[in-house]
C-alpha positions in Angstrom: -0.1 -0.1 0.0 1.1 3.5 -0.7 0.0 7.1 0.8 -1.6 9.2 -2.2 -0.5 12.6 -2.1 -3.5 14.3 -2.7 -5.3 12.2 0.6 -2.0 12.6 2.6 -3.7 15.3 4.9 -6.7 13.2 5.2 -4.7 10.2 6.7 -6.4 7.9 3.9 -4.3 5.0 2.2 -4.8 3.8 -1.2 -4.6 1.1 -2.3 -2.1 0.1 -5.6 -4.4 -0.1 -8.6 -2.2 -2.1 -11.0 1.1 -3.4 -10.8 3.7 -2.7 -13.2 5.6 -5.0 -15.0 9.3 -4.5 -14.6 11.2 -3.4 -17.8 12.4 -6.0 -20.4 15.9 -4.8 -19.5 15.8 -6.0 -16.0 13.9 -9.6 -16.6 16.6 -12.0 -16.2 16.9 -15.4 -17.9 17.8 -18.4 -16.2 20.7 -20.5 -17.6 19.8 -24.4 -18.0 21.7 -26.0 -15.7 24.8 -28.5 -16.5 24.7 -31.9 -16.1 26.2 -33.0 -12.7 28.6 -35.8 -12.6 28.4 -38.5 -9.8 31.8 -36.5 -8.2 30.3 -33.1 -8.3 27.0 -34.0 -6.9 28.5 -35.0 -3.6 28.6 -32.8 -0.9 31.6 -30.8 -1.2 33.0 -32.3 2.5 32.4 -35.4 1.0 34.8 -34.8 -1.8 37.4 -33.3 0.5 37.5 -36.3 2.5 37.8 -38.5 -0.6 40.5 -36.6 -2.2 42.5 -36.4 1.5 41.9 -40.3 1.9 43.4 -40.8 -1.7 46.5 -38.7 -0.8 47.2 -40.3 2.7 46.6 -44.1 1.6 49.2 -43.4 -0.9 51.5 -43.2 1.4 50.6 -46.6 2.9 53.5 -48.4 1.1 56.6 -47.6 -0.3 57.0 -44.3 1.6 59.8 -44.4 4.0 59.0 -41.0 5.9 55.8 -42.2 7.1 56.1 -41.6 10.6 57.6 -37.7 10.0 54.7 -37.3 7.5 52.0 -38.4 9.8 53.5 -36.3 12.8 53.8 -33.3 10.2 50.2 -33.9 9.1 49.2 -33.9 12.9 50.8 -30.4 13.1 49.5 -29.0 10.2 46.1 -27.0 11.2 47.8 -25.9 14.2 50.5 -24.6 12.1 48.0 -22.8 10.1 46.1 -21.4 12.5 48.6 -20.0 14.7 51.4 -18.8 11.4 48.9 -18.2 8.9 48.9 -20.3 5.6 51.3 -18.3 4.1 53.8 -19.2 6.6 52.9 -22.8 6.8 53.4 -23.2 3.2 56.7 -21.6 3.3 57.8 -23.5 6.1 57.2 -26.7 4.4 58.8 -25.3 1.2 62.0 -24.1 3.4 62.5 -27.5 5.0 63.0 -29.1 1.6 62.5 -32.9 2.9 60.9 -35.4 1.2 58.0 -35.7 4.2 57.2 -31.7 4.1 57.3 -31.7 0.5 54.8 -34.6 0.3 52.6 -33.1 3.0 52.6 -30.0 1.2 51.9 -31.9 -2.4 49.1 -33.6 -0.9 47.6 -30.4 0.6 47.8 -28.8 -2.9 46.1 -32.0 -4.3 43.3 -31.8 -2.1 42.5 -28.2 -2.6 43.1 -28.4 -6.3 40.6 -31.4 -6.5 37.9 -29.8 -4.4 38.4 -26.4 -4.7 39.2 -25.4 -8.3 42.1 -23.2 -7.0 44.4 -24.1 -9.7 47.3 -25.3 -7.3 49.1 -27.8 -9.5 51.9 -28.3 -7.1 53.3 -27.0 -3.8 54.9 -24.1 -5.6 51.9 -22.9 -7.0 49.9 -23.0 -3.9 52.4 -21.1 -2.0 52.6 -18.7 -5.0 48.6 -18.7 -4.9 48.4 -17.9 -1.4 51.1 -15.4 -1.0 49.8 -13.2 -4.1 46.3 -13.5 -3.1 43.9 -10.3 -1.5 42.8 -10.5 2.0 39.4 -12.5 1.1 41.0 -14.9 -1.2 43.9 -15.8 1.5 40.6 -16.3 3.9 39.1 -18.5 1.5 42.1 -20.4 1.2 43.0 -20.8 4.6 39.4 -22.4 5.7 40.0 -24.8 2.7 43.5 -25.6 3.8 42.2 -26.2 7.5 39.6 -28.0 6.3 41.8 -30.3 4.1 44.4 -30.6 6.9 41.8 -31.7 9.3 40.9 -34.4 7.2 44.5 -35.3 6.2 45.3 -35.8 10.0 42.4 -38.0 10.6 43.5 -40.4 7.8 47.0 -40.3 9.0 45.6 -41.8 12.3 43.2 -44.2 10.6 45.0 -45.3 7.6 48.9 -44.8 8.8 48.2 -45.9 12.4 50.5 -42.9 13.0 50.1 -40.5 16.2 51.1 -37.1 16.9 54.2 -37.9 17.9 54.9 -39.8 15.0 54.7 -43.4 16.5 53.0 -45.9 14.7 50.1 -47.2 16.6 49.1 -51.0 16.3 45.8 -52.9 17.7 48.5 -54.6 19.8 49.5 -51.3 21.8 46.0 -50.1 21.8 44.8 -53.0 23.9 
């Protein structure tokens, strides 16, 4: 309802008589939806979990630095929270040890598979993070925290490595 200017002094309200159609230039058309594959139809958290699982499971056989990789994976979420994603990726790059490179490669892989960040490898991930504006950095940090959390859980469950780098077995747990 709107006030009629002529009847304003009398305090009367006038109902609108007819709705005007919006101009043709403001009418938006809806684009047809593209087909979703089975992978993209899954919730994002499922895609992150699967990508993280694939990375950690690949470290199960033939990776001699499994213990230190596991200990680093346990520390990665805290490292990102305390120092920021740029410093965390810079730290892993600076160490230049096999387990540090592997962890950063796996993080870049999970982000690439689930976030379309375009980070093909560890160097590209670090370059993207340090070149990003504040909003993009916050977005990447949230995604990296989510990915590193999944990686940490799979290190515990798949590699059976605890936060100290010790391999836990079922005999030790009993």
